[in-house]
C-alpha positions in Angstrom: 0.0 -0.1 -0.1 1.2 3.5 -1.0 0.9 6.6 1.0 0.6 10.2 -0.3 3.3 12.8 1.0 2.0 16.2 0.4 4.3 19.3 0.5 4.1 22.7 -1.0 1.0 21.6 -2.6 2.5 18.8 -4.4 1.5 15.1 -3.7 4.1 12.3 -4.1 3.1 8.9 -3.4 5.8 6.6 -1.5 5.9 3.3 -0.4 7.7 3.7 2.7 9.5 6.4 4.8 11.4 5.1 7.7 14.1 7.1 9.5 16.3 9.1 6.9 14.9 6.7 3.9 11.7 7.6 1.5 11.1 4.9 -1.2 9.0 6.1 -4.1 7.7 4.6 -7.2 10.1 5.5 -10.6 7.1 8.0 -12.0 7.4 10.1 -8.4 11.2 10.2 -8.3 11.5 13.0 -10.3 8.9 14.9 -8.4 10.6 14.3 -5.0 14.0 15.0 -6.1 12.8 18.3 -7.5 11.0 19.0 -4.3 13.8 18.1 -2.1 16.4 20.2 -4.2 14.1 23.5 -3.9 13.6 23.1 -0.5 17.6 22.7 0.0 17.4 19.4 1.5 20.7 17.2 1.7 20.1 13.8 0.1 21.3 11.0 -2.0 19.4 8.8 -4.4 20.4 5.1 -3.5 19.7 3.7 -6.6 19.7 5.4 -10.0 17.8 3.2 -12.9 14.5 5.0 -12.4 12.8 1.8 -13.5 11.1 0.6 -10.4 11.1 2.1 -6.6 13.6 4.5 -6.1 15.3 5.2 -2.5 16.0 8.5 -1.5 18.6 9.0 1.4 17.8 12.0 3.6 21.0 12.4 5.5 22.2 13.2 8.1 19.3 12.3 10.2 18.2 15.7 10.9 17.0 16.1 7.3 14.4 13.8 7.7 13.4 15.5 11.1 13.1 18.5 9.0 11.0 16.9 6.2 8.8 15.8 9.0 8.1 19.0 10.4 7.6 20.3 7.0 4.8 17.7 6.5 3.4 18.3 9.9 3.0 22.1 9.1 0.9 20.9 5.9 -1.6 19.1 7.8 
């Protein structure tokens, strides 16, 4: 089952978000990458083929906490 991450009126369907990792489907990867870049997040894409689920690593952990605060503020 997928959940929806909404930030800055952009909705991104994601498969998993645990700690500093967010896993999204390939169609959502570019949108998430653009969003994280625009918001100034420090992140790394752990698999680059963009054909299946794509894992983003928000490192350090404070980046994941900052994303969670942004998500909470959107609610």
